[in-house]
N, C-alpha and C positions, 0 to 999 in steps of 0.2 A: 897867206896872211889874211887875217880878218879885217873887216872894215874898221873896227874899233882900233886895232893895232896900227892901221894906216893913218887914221886921224891922229892918234897919239904921237906917232913919229913925225908927221907933218907939222904938228904943233911944237916940235922940239923936245918931246918927252922921251924917256928911256923905257923901253919895254923890258920888264924883268921876268916875265913868263907868260906863256899863252897856251891854253889847252886846245887840243884838236877836236875832242869829242866831249859831249855832255858828261858830267860826273854821275856816278851811280848813286841811287838813293842811299841816304845815310852819310854821304860825304859832307854835305853842306850843313851849316848851322841854321839854314833858312828853309827847312822842310815845310812842305805844304801837303794838303789832302789828309785823310781820305773822306772827310765829312763835307763833300761838295754841296753847294746850294743850288736849288732849282725848283721849279713848280711841280714836277712829277714825283710823288712820294715813292714810286717804285724804282726810280733812278737816282734820287738825291736824298740826302739825310735831312737837310733843312730847307726852309723857304728862303726867299731873297733877303730876309731880315735876320737870318741865323736861327730862326725858331724851328726846333725839331718837328718833323712831320708826325712822328710817333709819340712824342711827349710834349704836349703843347706849352708847358711851363718851363721848358728847358731851352736855353738859348746858347749858341756857340759863337764866340767872338774872337777867334784866333786864326792863324794861318791854315788850319786844317780845312777851312772853307774854300781856299783858293785852289783852282784846278791844276795849276802848273807851278813847278819849282822855278826859282829865280836865283841868279848869282848875286843879287842885290838884296838889301834888307827889306823886309816886309813890314817893318814897324809902323811907318806912316799909313800904309794901307790898312793895317789892323786897327789903328787908332781911328781912322775915318769910318771904317765899317762899324766899329764899336759905338761911336757917337751916333751914327745913323740908327743902329739897333736900339740904343737907349732912348732916342727920340720916338721911335716906334712904340716902345714899351710905355713911355709916359703918355703918349697920345691915346693908346688903347686903355690905359688905366683911367684916364680922364673920361673916356667914353663908357667906362664900366665893363670893358671887355677883358679884364685881365687879371 
């Protein structure tokens, strides 16, 4: 039994199902990757702001940047990342870099 299942039961909840192994890619509606972000253009598609290394005026702001799948929604993380990227774009535009 997983720790989450133990906590749920201890709180008086009813466990309706529990997976034993991670799901295969394509199972979840919360897919992530393959446009991972990082500093090295040889290993990563974008920089830490979602700006593509190969196409400087192309930004990616979705779950494809995240390196790992999750069983929870990525919506808030995507929104936070997108806000950060927009702030980066605005700042660069003000500086004339963009």
